[in-house]
N, C-alpha and C positions, 0 to 999 in steps of 0.2 A: 581767635576765629574758629580753629578746628573744634577746641573745646564747646562752641556753641553747636558745631552740627553735631556733637555727639550727644549733647542734652536735647536736642530736636529729636534725634533717632528713637533715643530713649523714650522721648516722652510718648512718640508715636506707637511704638511696639507696646506701651503701657495700655494705650487705649483702645487696642485691638479686642479684648475680651470684653473690655465694657460696653464695646456697640455690640458684640454680637448678644451680650445678655440683656442689652435694650430689646433687640430684635424679639427673642424670647417673651420677655415681658410684654412687648407692645403685642404678640400674638396670643397671648394670655388673657388678652383686655379686651379691647373694643375691636382690636382685628379679627378678632374670634368670632365676630358677627359674620357668618358665611353666607352669602346669596343663597337661598333653596329654593326647589320649585319640586310640587309631586306631581309624578309620571306612572302612567299604568306600566306595568310588569309588560304586559303583552298587547300591541296595537297592530294593527294592518289597514293599508288601502287595497278594499277590494276593486279589481279590476275585469272588466268585460274579457272573455277566454275569446268570444268568437265575434264576428259583426253581426249584428241584428237586431231587434225591436224587442223592447222590454214590454213582456206582457203583464207581468206582476213583480211587484215590491211592496210588501205590507209593512215593514218595518221603518216606523220614523224615529227620529231624532230620540231618545232615551229609552227607546222600548228594547227589552231584555230578549236575549236568544240562546238557542242552547245550540251545543254542539251540534256539528250534522246538518241543522235545520235550513230548509231553503229561504234564502234570501233575497235573491232576484232570479227571477226565470227569462228566460230569452224565446219569442218564438222558434220553435223547434221542428215544423212541418217540415220544411226542406232535407233537413239532416235526418229525419226519420224515414223519410220518404228512399233516400239515398242507402239507408241501413236495410232497408228492407231488401232493395233493388241488390243490396250485395251478398243477403242470405240467398237471395234467389240463385244468384251466379253460384253461391257454394252448393246448393241442389242440384245445379245444371253440371257441375264439374266431377262431382260425387259420382252421379250417375255414368259419367262418361268414364272415369275413371273404372266403374267396377265392370263396363262393358270392355272396356281394352284388355283390362285384368283376363277376363273369361277368353277372350280371343287369344290373347297371348298361350293362357294354358292349352288352348286348342291350336295352339301354333298356327293361328291364321295372323297374327302381328307379332310385330317384335319387340325387344326391350326397348327399343327407342320410343317407341309410342306410349310404353306406359311410362317411361321415364317422362315424357312430356305431357301426360295427363296427370300424373301426379304433381307435376313442378304448375300445373293450371289450378290444380285444386286447391295447394298451398297459397299461390297467389291471392287465389279468391277467398278462403281466410283471413289473409292478412288485412285484405280491403276491409272485410267486416270488422276487424278489431280497428281500422283505422275510422270506421264510421261511427264505432259503438265509442270510441274518444272524445268523436264531434259531438254526438248527442249527449254525452256526460257533461259537455261543457256550457249547454242548455241551459243549466240548472247551476246557480254559484251558492254552495252551501258553505256554514260557517266552520271556520278550521278551529275555533274553539268557544264556548260559552261567554258573553259579554254582554256588551250594550252599544247598541249605535251612535255616535259620537256624529256625524256629519252623512247625511244624503245627499251626493253630487249627481244624481240622474234621477229622472221621474219618468213613471210608467207610460208607455206610447212611444218615448223617445228611441231613436236610431241611434246606435252606437258601434266605435270600429273598436278592433282588436284593442287592448288596451288601456281603452279610454275609464277613467275612475268611476266607480259605481258609488260607493260610501265608504265611509273611514269609523273602525271599528275598534272599540276598546274590551279588553279580557275584564271580568270581573273580578280578578283577585285585589286584594287589597293593594295601593300602590306604593311605588316607592318613594324616596327621597333623593333628587339629585342635586348635588351640594358642588360650589364653585370654591375652592380654597385657594392661596396661593402658592404656588409649586416649589418656595423656598420653606414653606412650613410641613414638607412632606416627612419628612425626619420626627415630626412630632405628633403624627398620627397614626393610630394601627388600626388593623381590622378588629371587630366587634369593639371597637372605643364607643361608648356611652356618648350620646349626644341629646339636645332640647332644642324641638323643632317650636320656633313662633311663628302661627301661619295669620296672616292681616286680613286673610277672609271670616275667621272665626272670632279671631283674638285671643284663641287660645292656646297653651304650651301641651306639646305632645313628647315623649319622652322614644328614645330611639338606638339604634346601635350601627355602627359603619360595618356595610355588606361588602363593597369590593372599590377598589381603587382604578382608575383609568391609566393606561400608561403614556396619552398624546399630552403634551401641554400646550394650551392656547399661546404661539409666539408671540403677541403683541399685548395680550393680558399680563401673561407667564402665569396663568391661571390654569387647573387642573380639576377635570371632574371627579370626584367620588360620589358614591351611591350608597344609601343606608335604606334601612326598613325600621318601622315602627312598630312599641313592643304591642300596640294594640292598635285597630281599624275602626273607630268611630264610622258611622254611616255619613254622616257631614264630611267626611274628607273625600274630595274629588281631584284628577289630574288637571293640572294646571292652576292649582291655587299655590301661592308664593308667600313667602315670606323670609326668614333667616334663621340659621342653624348655629348654636353654641354648644361646644365640643367640652366636655367635663376633664 
């Protein structure tokens, strides 16, 4: 009986390397086809920075824009009026500060009056800065060059702060997002070459591994890695899917 147990233990130990080798062979074969999708390097959802009505939004889906270009303009008449009012207050407090300062030099007023006039002037200048910031929110400018992926609000609509206006994508060459089994991480490396097959085009593209995520999905036990293609044909668009085979 004891001899039989020893034989079983030895047999199990001998099978361990064989199982690990089979795992490596599986990854180098069919399981090496990893799901992949093209993603934009830069993307953003543009939101309203102020409550108000859209008066201009000329960029539709697919339209290209440059960095700094106005994407959406809001009705800004109230904010501009408040800015002019704040600037007028600065003029008033500047004149008052000059008057109090002259009186102090003539010993007709005290240092306390000068300090109060100076504080009022500084407060009015700060209010101008606040109103300038509010006026700046009237125009939503592009943070980078790209294209409009989706327009979520239309001209003449009334929005609240934080309401989404449009989703934009950068015009750089897209990256490849790849899902790989976490247990295969020791078998892949940065700059490792791969071949991407896209279902949308039916073509193959060469690329290399760019970076590896540190977060493993607990249910599927897969991890996301990112790659870049050696060339960027114009037909490639974010959202195209396929599979990747590592060389």
